[in-house]
C-alpha atoms as a printed R data frame, in Angstrom:
    type eleno elety resid chain resno       x       y       z
1   ATOM     1    CA   UNK     A     1  -0.357   7.582  31.488
2   ATOM     2    CA   UNK     A     2   1.722   6.849  28.218
3   ATOM     3    CA   UNK     A     3   0.826   3.595  26.817
4   ATOM     4    CA   UNK     A     4   3.540   0.900  25.863
5   ATOM     5    CA   UNK     A     5   4.832   1.122  22.654
6   ATOM     6    CA   UNK     A     6   4.818  -3.170  22.511
7   ATOM     7    CA   UNK     A     7   1.463  -4.307  22.866
8   ATOM     8    CA   UNK     A     8  -0.220  -6.126  20.628
9   ATOM     9    CA   UNK     A     9  -4.221  -5.327  19.647
10  ATOM    10    CA   UNK     A    10  -6.321  -7.349  21.443
11  ATOM    11    CA   UNK     A    11  -7.685  -9.372  18.991
12  ATOM    12    CA   UNK     A    12  -4.273 -10.652  18.023
13  ATOM    13    CA   UNK     A    13  -3.825 -11.384  21.786
14  ATOM    14    CA   UNK     A    14  -6.918 -13.638  21.494
15  ATOM    15    CA   UNK     A    15  -5.607 -15.435  18.420
16  ATOM    16    CA   UNK     A    16  -2.551 -16.560  20.605
17  ATOM    17    CA   UNK     A    17  -4.438 -17.603  23.537
18  ATOM    18    CA   UNK     A    18  -6.549 -19.906  21.325
19  ATOM    19    CA   UNK     A    19  -3.314 -21.119  19.764
20  ATOM    20    CA   UNK     A    20  -1.998 -22.192  23.017
21  ATOM    21    CA   UNK     A    21  -5.087 -23.651  24.454
22  ATOM    22    CA   UNK     A    22  -5.957 -25.824  21.742
23  ATOM    23    CA   UNK     A    23  -2.234 -26.654  21.157
24  ATOM    24    CA   UNK     A    24  -2.327 -26.159  16.913
25  ATOM    25    CA   UNK     A    25  -2.920 -23.346  14.332
26  ATOM    26    CA   UNK     A    26  -5.947 -25.408  12.615
27  ATOM    27    CA   UNK     A    27  -7.629 -26.101  15.918
28  ATOM    28    CA   UNK     A    28  -7.524 -22.356  16.983
29  ATOM    29    CA   UNK     A    29  -8.577 -21.793  13.405
30  ATOM    30    CA   UNK     A    30 -11.530 -23.947  13.417
31  ATOM    31    CA   UNK     A    31 -12.667 -22.446  17.012
32  ATOM    32    CA   UNK     A    32 -12.541 -18.571  16.096
33  ATOM    33    CA   UNK     A    33 -14.210 -19.562  12.436
34  ATOM    34    CA   UNK     A    34 -10.959 -18.183  10.560
35  ATOM    35    CA   UNK     A    35  -8.407 -19.726   7.796
36  ATOM    36    CA   UNK     A    36  -5.290 -21.354   9.465
37  ATOM    37    CA   UNK     A    37  -3.435 -19.016   7.284
38  ATOM    38    CA   UNK     A    38  -5.091 -16.005   8.816
39  ATOM    39    CA   UNK     A    39  -4.437 -17.721  12.657
40  ATOM    40    CA   UNK     A    40  -0.760 -18.438  11.581
41  ATOM    41    CA   UNK     A    41  -0.211 -14.803  10.644
42  ATOM    42    CA   UNK     A    42  -1.704 -12.922  13.542
43  ATOM    43    CA   UNK     A    43   0.602 -15.368  15.221
44  ATOM    44    CA   UNK     A    44   3.805 -14.376  13.685
45  ATOM    45    CA   UNK     A    45   2.576 -10.639  13.981
46  ATOM    46    CA   UNK     A    46   2.314 -10.393  17.608
47  ATOM    47    CA   UNK     A    47   5.569 -12.329  17.811
48  ATOM    48    CA   UNK     A    48   7.488  -9.425  15.383
49  ATOM    49    CA   UNK     A    49   5.651  -7.180  17.582
50  ATOM    50    CA   UNK     A    50   6.928  -7.878  20.737
51  ATOM    51    CA   UNK     A    51  10.222  -9.446  19.549
52  ATOM    52    CA   UNK     A    52   9.983 -12.737  21.253
53  ATOM    53    CA   UNK     A    53   9.200 -16.292  19.947
54  ATOM    54    CA   UNK     A    54   5.965 -17.570  21.433
55  ATOM    55    CA   UNK     A    55   5.591 -21.074  19.663
56  ATOM    56    CA   UNK     A    56   7.635 -23.919  18.447
57  ATOM    57    CA   UNK     A    57   6.152 -25.327  15.539
58  ATOM    58    CA   UNK     A    58   6.142 -29.105  15.050
59  ATOM    59    CA   UNK     A    59   4.140 -31.831  12.732
60  ATOM    60    CA   UNK     A    60   2.512 -32.479  16.052
61  ATOM    61    CA   UNK     A    61   1.123 -28.951  17.011
62  ATOM    62    CA   UNK     A    62   2.218 -26.073  18.421
63  ATOM    63    CA   UNK     A    63   3.748 -25.934  21.923
64  ATOM    64    CA   UNK     A    64   4.871 -22.410  24.015
65  ATOM    65    CA   UNK     A    65   8.054 -21.437  24.613
66  ATOM    66    CA   UNK     A    66   9.059 -20.293  28.324
67  ATOM    67    CA   UNK     A    67   8.792 -16.643  26.640
68  ATOM    68    CA   UNK     A    68   5.346 -17.761  25.451
69  ATOM    69    CA   UNK     A    69   4.341 -19.025  28.625
70  ATOM    70    CA   UNK     A    70   4.803 -15.850  30.567
71  ATOM    71    CA   UNK     A    71   3.235 -13.350  27.062
72  ATOM    72    CA   UNK     A    72   0.232 -15.427  27.474
73  ATOM    73    CA   UNK     A    73  -0.242 -15.392  31.516
74  ATOM    74    CA   UNK     A    74  -0.135 -11.541  31.061
75  ATOM    75    CA   UNK     A    75  -2.207 -11.786  28.199
76  ATOM    76    CA   UNK     A    76  -4.963 -13.756  29.975
77  ATOM    77    CA   UNK     A    77  -5.342 -10.916  32.561
78  ATOM    78    CA   UNK     A    78  -5.626  -8.216  29.842
79  ATOM    79    CA   UNK     A    79  -8.274 -10.315  27.614
80  ATOM    80    CA   UNK     A    80  -9.809 -10.900  31.084
81  ATOM    81    CA   UNK     A    81 -10.020  -7.211  31.676
82  ATOM    82    CA   UNK     A    82 -11.189  -6.117  28.349
83  ATOM    83    CA   UNK     A    83 -13.803  -8.326  28.324
84  ATOM    84    CA   UNK     A    84 -15.177  -7.041  31.818
85  ATOM    85    CA   UNK     A    85 -14.546  -3.663  29.999
86  ATOM    86    CA   UNK     A    86 -16.835  -4.405  27.493
87  ATOM    87    CA   UNK     A    87 -19.602  -6.309  29.295
88  ATOM    88    CA   UNK     A    88 -19.559  -3.131  31.664
89  ATOM    89    CA   UNK     A    89 -20.031  -0.692  28.678
90  ATOM    90    CA   UNK     A    90 -22.802  -2.952  27.172
91  ATOM    91    CA   UNK     A    91 -24.979  -3.127  30.375
92  ATOM    92    CA   UNK     A    92 -24.272   0.879  30.651
93  ATOM    93    CA   UNK     A    93 -25.847   1.231  27.029
94  ATOM    94    CA   UNK     A    94 -28.726  -1.661  27.830
95  ATOM    95    CA   UNK     A    95 -26.979  -3.725  25.094
96  ATOM    96    CA   UNK     A    96 -25.818  -6.718  26.616
97  ATOM    97    CA   UNK     A    97 -28.097  -9.057  25.498
98  ATOM    98    CA   UNK     A    98 -28.879  -7.443  21.806
99  ATOM    99    CA   UNK     A    99 -27.710  -8.559  18.683
100 ATOM   100    CA   UNK     A   100 -28.051  -6.787  14.939
101 ATOM   101    CA   UNK     A   101 -28.462  -9.257  12.383
102 ATOM   102    CA   UNK     A   102 -28.099  -8.471   8.753
103 ATOM   103    CA   UNK     A   103 -29.625 -11.097   6.671
104 ATOM   104    CA   UNK     A   104 -30.164 -12.093   3.140
105 ATOM   105    CA   UNK     A   105 -33.774 -12.264   1.990
106 ATOM   106    CA   UNK     A   106 -33.806 -15.923   1.619
107 ATOM   107    CA   UNK     A   107 -32.272 -16.631   5.105
108 ATOM   108    CA   UNK     A   108 -34.116 -13.915   6.695
109 ATOM   109    CA   UNK     A   109 -37.563 -15.270   5.584
110 ATOM   110    CA   UNK     A   110 -36.846 -18.940   5.494
111 ATOM   111    CA   UNK     A   111 -34.085 -19.446   8.578
112 ATOM   112    CA   UNK     A   112 -33.458 -16.723  10.774
113 ATOM   113    CA   UNK     A   113 -37.354 -16.969  12.511
114 ATOM   114    CA   UNK     A   114 -35.939 -20.627  14.015
115 ATOM   115    CA   UNK     A   115 -32.895 -19.518  14.692
116 ATOM   116    CA   UNK     A   116 -34.272 -16.981  16.937
117 ATOM   117    CA   UNK     A   117 -36.431 -18.785  18.599
118 ATOM   118    CA   UNK     A   118 -33.699 -20.998  19.658
119 ATOM   119    CA   UNK     A   119 -31.569 -18.040  20.810
120 ATOM   120    CA   UNK     A   120 -34.168 -16.647  23.020
121 ATOM   121    CA   UNK     A   121 -34.059 -19.806  24.535
122 ATOM   122    CA   UNK     A   122 -30.451 -19.228  25.243
123 ATOM   123    CA   UNK     A   123 -30.811 -15.623  26.262
124 ATOM   124    CA   UNK     A   124 -34.302 -15.101  27.692
125 ATOM   125    CA   UNK     A   125 -34.020 -11.400  27.810
126 ATOM   126    CA   UNK     A   126 -32.041 -11.148  23.882
127 ATOM   127    CA   UNK     A   127 -33.283  -8.277  21.598
128 ATOM   128    CA   UNK     A   128 -32.580  -9.671  18.071
129 ATOM   129    CA   UNK     A   129 -33.128  -6.991  15.321
130 ATOM   130    CA   UNK     A   130 -32.812  -8.729  12.132
131 ATOM   131    CA   UNK     A   131 -32.652  -6.491   8.681
132 ATOM   132    CA   UNK     A   132 -33.683  -8.419   5.287
133 ATOM   133    CA   UNK     A   133 -31.551  -7.216   2.641
134 ATOM   134    CA   UNK     A   134 -29.580  -8.615  -0.363
135 ATOM   135    CA   UNK     A   135 -26.358 -10.366   0.187
136 ATOM   136    CA   UNK     A   136 -24.514  -7.292  -1.370
137 ATOM   137    CA   UNK     A   137 -25.910  -4.919   1.364
138 ATOM   138    CA   UNK     A   138 -25.432  -7.430   4.190
139 ATOM   139    CA   UNK     A   139 -21.968  -7.416   3.372
140 ATOM   140    CA   UNK     A   140 -21.435  -3.719   3.481
141 ATOM   141    CA   UNK     A   141 -23.659  -3.425   6.907
142 ATOM   142    CA   UNK     A   142 -21.661  -5.484   8.664
143 ATOM   143    CA   UNK     A   143 -18.292  -4.281   7.657
144 ATOM   144    CA   UNK     A   144 -19.794  -0.567   8.245
145 ATOM   145    CA   UNK     A   145 -20.651  -1.506  11.447
146 ATOM   146    CA   UNK     A   146 -24.388  -1.606  11.404
147 ATOM   147    CA   UNK     A   147 -24.553  -5.355  12.040
148 ATOM   148    CA   UNK     A   148 -22.904  -7.914  14.436
149 ATOM   149    CA   UNK     A   149 -23.132 -10.569  12.314
150 ATOM   150    CA   UNK     A   150 -24.640 -10.973   8.576
151 ATOM   151    CA   UNK     A   151 -25.636 -14.023   6.825
152 ATOM   152    CA   UNK     A   152 -25.150 -13.949   2.901
153 ATOM   153    CA   UNK     A   153 -25.306 -16.174  -0.003
154 ATOM   154    CA   UNK     A   154 -22.723 -14.899  -2.198
155 ATOM   155    CA   UNK     A   155 -19.792 -16.671  -3.560
156 ATOM   156    CA   UNK     A   156 -17.062 -14.462  -2.512
157 ATOM   157    CA   UNK     A   157 -17.269 -12.009   0.694
158 ATOM   158    CA   UNK     A   158 -14.640  -9.580  -0.244
159 ATOM   159    CA   UNK     A   159 -12.298  -8.200   2.257
160 ATOM   160    CA   UNK     A   160 -13.243  -6.631   5.644
161 ATOM   161    CA   UNK     A   161 -15.326  -9.646   7.201
162 ATOM   162    CA   UNK     A   162 -14.304 -13.312   8.118
163 ATOM   163    CA   UNK     A   163 -17.054 -15.965   7.267
164 ATOM   164    CA   UNK     A   164 -18.088 -19.171   8.355
165 ATOM   165    CA   UNK     A   165 -19.808 -21.881   6.235
166 ATOM   166    CA   UNK     A   166 -23.350 -22.286   7.726
167 ATOM   167    CA   UNK     A   167 -24.777 -24.644   5.247
168 ATOM   168    CA   UNK     A   168 -25.556 -25.377   1.599
169 ATOM   169    CA   UNK     A   169 -28.865 -24.270  -0.737
170 ATOM   170    CA   UNK     A   170 -29.575 -25.361  -3.683
171 ATOM   171    CA   UNK     A   171 -31.722 -23.061  -6.559
172 ATOM   172    CA   UNK     A   172 -34.302 -24.338  -8.744
173 ATOM   173    CA   UNK     A   173 -36.025 -23.285 -11.825
174 ATOM   174    CA   UNK     A   174 -39.643 -22.853 -10.803
175 ATOM   175    CA   UNK     A   175 -43.069 -22.471 -12.925
176 ATOM   176    CA   UNK     A   176 -46.500 -22.253 -12.029
177 ATOM   177    CA   UNK     A   177 -48.469 -25.231 -12.867
178 ATOM   178    CA   UNK     A   178 -50.191 -24.304 -15.899
179 ATOM   179    CA   UNK     A   179 -47.025 -22.924 -17.786
180 ATOM   180    CA   UNK     A   180 -46.524 -24.775 -20.861
181 ATOM   181    CA   UNK     A   181 -42.599 -25.526 -19.198
182 ATOM   182    CA   UNK     A   182 -44.916 -27.867 -16.699
183 ATOM   183    CA   UNK     A   183 -45.844 -30.269 -19.069
184 ATOM   184    CA   UNK     A   184 -42.421 -31.974 -19.739
185 ATOM   185    CA   UNK     A   185 -40.631 -30.667 -16.583
186 ATOM   186    CA   UNK     A   186 -37.388 -30.080 -18.153
187 ATOM   187    CA   UNK     A   187 -35.661 -27.144 -20.520
188 ATOM   188    CA   UNK     A   188 -32.301 -26.518 -21.845
189 ATOM   189    CA   UNK     A   189 -29.762 -23.890 -20.539
190 ATOM   190    CA   UNK     A   190 -30.152 -21.994 -24.188
191 ATOM   191    CA   UNK     A   191 -33.669 -21.915 -23.753
192 ATOM   192    CA   UNK     A   192 -33.372 -20.790 -19.716
193 ATOM   193    CA   UNK     A   193 -31.293 -18.361 -21.098
194 ATOM   194    CA   UNK     A   194 -33.310 -16.925 -23.447
195 ATOM   195    CA   UNK     A   195 -36.333 -16.467 -21.495
196 ATOM   196    CA   UNK     A   196 -37.557 -13.375 -19.547
197 ATOM   197    CA   UNK     A   197 -37.446 -14.752 -16.057
198 ATOM   198    CA   UNK     A   198 -39.131 -13.159 -12.581
199 ATOM   199    CA   UNK     A   199 -35.732 -12.457 -10.798
200 ATOM   200    CA   UNK     A   200 -34.099 -10.945  -7.891
201 ATOM   201    CA   UNK     A   201 -32.364  -7.671  -7.717
202 ATOM   202    CA   UNK     A   202 -28.895  -7.231  -8.753
203 ATOM   203    CA   UNK     A   203 -26.537  -7.601  -5.663
204 ATOM   204    CA   UNK     A   204 -28.762 -10.452  -4.114
205 ATOM   205    CA   UNK     A   205 -26.660 -13.971  -3.890
206 ATOM   206    CA   UNK     A   206 -29.325 -15.755  -6.283
207 ATOM   207    CA   UNK     A   207 -29.142 -13.588  -8.844
208 ATOM   208    CA   UNK     A   208 -25.366 -13.605  -8.984
209 ATOM   209    CA   UNK     A   209 -25.459 -17.543  -8.360
210 ATOM   210    CA   UNK     A   210 -27.892 -17.672 -11.460
211 ATOM   211    CA   UNK     A   211 -25.494 -15.552 -13.672
212 ATOM   212    CA   UNK     A   212 -22.428 -17.398 -12.610
213 ATOM   213    CA   UNK     A   213 -24.185 -21.024 -13.079
214 ATOM   214    CA   UNK     A   214 -25.220 -19.707 -16.792
215 ATOM   215    CA   UNK     A   215 -22.115 -18.461 -18.118
216 ATOM   216    CA   UNK     A   216 -20.830 -20.305 -20.882
217 ATOM   217    CA   UNK     A   217 -23.655 -22.661 -20.959
218 ATOM   218    CA   UNK     A   218 -25.674 -20.863 -23.145
219 ATOM   219    CA   UNK     A   219 -25.809 -17.484 -25.672
220 ATOM   220    CA   UNK     A   220 -26.747 -13.838 -23.613
221 ATOM   221    CA   UNK     A   221 -28.711 -13.592 -20.732
222 ATOM   222    CA   UNK     A   222 -32.433 -12.315 -21.762
223 ATOM   223    CA   UNK     A   223 -33.088  -9.113 -19.678
224 ATOM   224    CA   UNK     A   224 -35.649  -9.848 -16.627
225 ATOM   225    CA   UNK     A   225 -39.171  -9.806 -16.735
226 ATOM   226    CA   UNK     A   226 -39.557  -8.125 -13.647
227 ATOM   227    CA   UNK     A   227 -36.987  -7.846 -10.525
228 ATOM   228    CA   UNK     A   228 -38.089  -7.691  -6.992
229 ATOM   229    CA   UNK     A   229 -36.215  -7.737  -3.616
230 ATOM   230    CA   UNK     A   230 -39.002  -9.809  -1.814
231 ATOM   231    CA   UNK     A   231 -38.844 -14.062  -1.980
232 ATOM   232    CA   UNK     A   232 -42.560 -13.889  -0.992
233 ATOM   233    CA   UNK     A   233 -43.182 -11.148  -3.768
234 ATOM   234    CA   UNK     A   234 -41.147 -12.793  -6.257
235 ATOM   235    CA   UNK     A   235 -43.281 -15.828  -6.031
236 ATOM   236    CA   UNK     A   236 -46.678 -13.967  -6.112
237 ATOM   237    CA   UNK     A   237 -45.204 -12.435  -9.188
238 ATOM   238    CA   UNK     A   238 -44.430 -15.546 -11.196
239 ATOM   239    CA   UNK     A   239 -47.798 -17.275 -10.355
240 ATOM   240    CA   UNK     A   240 -49.626 -13.726 -11.363
241 ATOM   241    CA   UNK     A   241 -47.010 -13.348 -14.705
242 ATOM   242    CA   UNK     A   242 -47.374 -17.254 -15.432
243 ATOM   243    CA   UNK     A   243 -43.411 -16.719 -15.657
244 ATOM   244    CA   UNK     A   244 -40.567 -18.941 -14.639
245 ATOM   245    CA   UNK     A   245 -38.816 -17.642 -11.436
246 ATOM   246    CA   UNK     A   246 -35.091 -18.737  -9.984
247 ATOM   247    CA   UNK     A   247 -35.633 -19.167  -6.314
248 ATOM   248    CA   UNK     A   248 -33.811 -21.070  -3.021
249 ATOM   249    CA   UNK     A   249 -34.998 -24.526  -3.089
250 ATOM   250    CA   UNK     A   250 -35.836 -23.476   0.831
251 ATOM   251    CA   UNK     A   251 -38.195 -20.877   0.033
252 ATOM   252    CA   UNK     A   252 -40.259 -22.670  -2.555
253 ATOM   253    CA   UNK     A   253 -40.535 -26.123  -0.541
254 ATOM   254    CA   UNK     A   254 -44.275 -25.399   0.714
255 ATOM   255    CA   UNK     A   255 -45.634 -24.681  -2.770
256 ATOM   256    CA   UNK     A   256 -43.696 -27.389  -4.594
257 ATOM   257    CA   UNK     A   257 -45.033 -30.142  -1.826
258 ATOM   258    CA   UNK     A   258 -48.827 -28.713  -2.678
259 ATOM   259    CA   UNK     A   259 -48.169 -28.468  -5.945
260 ATOM   260    CA   UNK     A   260 -48.837 -24.555  -6.570
261 ATOM   261    CA   UNK     A   261 -45.616 -24.571  -8.351
262 ATOM   262    CA   UNK     A   262 -43.447 -27.204 -10.378
263 ATOM   263    CA   UNK     A   263 -39.646 -27.700 -10.364
264 ATOM   264    CA   UNK     A   264 -38.172 -27.577 -13.780
265 ATOM   265    CA   UNK     A   265 -34.965 -29.369 -14.468
266 ATOM   266    CA   UNK     A   266 -32.115 -27.789 -16.347
267 ATOM   267    CA   UNK     A   267 -30.244 -30.311 -18.700
268 ATOM   268    CA   UNK     A   268 -26.682 -30.673 -17.187
269 ATOM   269    CA   UNK     A   269 -27.024 -27.670 -14.542
270 ATOM   270    CA   UNK     A   270 -27.156 -27.549 -11.010
271 ATOM   271    CA   UNK     A   271 -26.877 -24.770  -8.588
272 ATOM   272    CA   UNK     A   272 -25.910 -24.878  -5.545
273 ATOM   273    CA   UNK     A   273 -24.574 -22.577  -2.973
274 ATOM   274    CA   UNK     A   274 -22.786 -21.786   0.240
275 ATOM   275    CA   UNK     A   275 -24.444 -20.093   3.016
276 ATOM   276    CA   UNK     A   276 -22.194 -17.908   5.446
277 ATOM   277    CA   UNK     A   277 -22.259 -16.550   8.573
278 ATOM   278    CA   UNK     A   278 -19.813 -12.966   8.356
279 ATOM   279    CA   UNK     A   279 -18.719 -10.536  10.725
280 ATOM   280    CA   UNK     A   280 -16.094  -7.632  10.897
281 ATOM   281    CA   UNK     A   281 -12.657  -9.057  10.352
282 ATOM   282    CA   UNK     A   282 -10.501  -9.525  13.272
283 ATOM   283    CA   UNK     A   283 -13.641  -9.931  16.013
284 ATOM   284    CA   UNK     A   284 -14.234 -12.748  17.715
285 ATOM   285    CA   UNK     A   285 -17.988 -13.486  18.148
286 ATOM   286    CA   UNK     A   286 -18.964 -13.774  21.545
287 ATOM   287    CA   UNK     A   287 -22.701 -13.665  23.816
288 ATOM   288    CA   UNK     A   288 -25.789 -13.769  21.211
289 ATOM   289    CA   UNK     A   289 -24.083 -12.930  18.094
290 ATOM   290    CA   UNK     A   290 -21.640 -16.061  18.385
291 ATOM   291    CA   UNK     A   291 -24.354 -18.425  20.046
292 ATOM   292    CA   UNK     A   292 -26.615 -17.401  16.836
293 ATOM   293    CA   UNK     A   293 -23.730 -18.580  14.341
294 ATOM   294    CA   UNK     A   294 -23.373 -21.662  16.427
295 ATOM   295    CA   UNK     A   295 -26.810 -22.372  16.519
296 ATOM   296    CA   UNK     A   296 -27.056 -21.986  12.290
297 ATOM   297    CA   UNK     A   297 -24.344 -24.078  11.966
298 ATOM   298    CA   UNK     A   298 -26.093 -26.589  14.307
299 ATOM   299    CA   UNK     A   299 -28.977 -26.707  12.367
300 ATOM   300    CA   UNK     A   300 -27.423 -27.171   9.305
301 ATOM   301    CA   UNK     A   301 -25.530 -29.864  10.428
302 ATOM   302    CA   UNK     A   302 -28.921 -31.717  11.885
303 ATOM   303    CA   UNK     A   303 -30.404 -31.521   8.489
304 ATOM   304    CA   UNK     A   304 -27.642 -32.922   6.219
305 ATOM   305    CA   UNK     A   305 -25.822 -29.690   6.062
306 ATOM   306    CA   UNK     A   306 -27.774 -28.882   3.389
307 ATOM   307    CA   UNK     A   307 -30.551 -27.173   4.936
């Protein structure tokens, strides 16, 4: 059998079907978790490849042309067959309800457990394999096909992945109760920059956001007193060394409430960041992976979008 020359990629056909179903590029972008520019570009690519105009664009939305209606009908059959093929192969491999997750340390320790419980309610037989790592490594795992979905804290995801914001978080400076900073509860950016801190390792979203926030606010940053890759180890080290640490507000909420750690305000400085779900570019999340991202987004919305 010789494959015909003009058969667009399945991911591109899926985008076309979503635009037709939703009635606009913007609505399709929201449904697929892509940017509107990415959706528009993929539709144009399919039209160029087929040599046909599939949609009439107008300020009120997007409507199928006669050619588009015919192409969509044929594409629906192709997409349905592809989904059945994929489900069949996964069933043979015994992985029809498994999802591999690469999550930043903060997300893995503070958020994924509750998401996993909710996902198990939707997919009782699902297997969730979570690999905690820093954000840079989580991105590499997704791009390299080692994870179906990732959760990261970095400001830029780079090429090779599509992403969706799932919530917001804030980094805070904390010290043990007996630390000198705890008496006033405030420091200047210059003091923070010049003080050796207990910090996450390079490549972590926490470290990246901290360094970006202080850039231009003070002088050169002092070398870290200690670098650790675990949030739990970081909190323990800060208490043992009586040193300041920069951590997610999610990870220290319990210690702050009990008074074991004290939050230090930094004059004129807030370190907010967006938490994102990421997956291979062009892929459409389905099954447990798609539901996991949906549950993460719903959890953020239910808590004021700041988690």
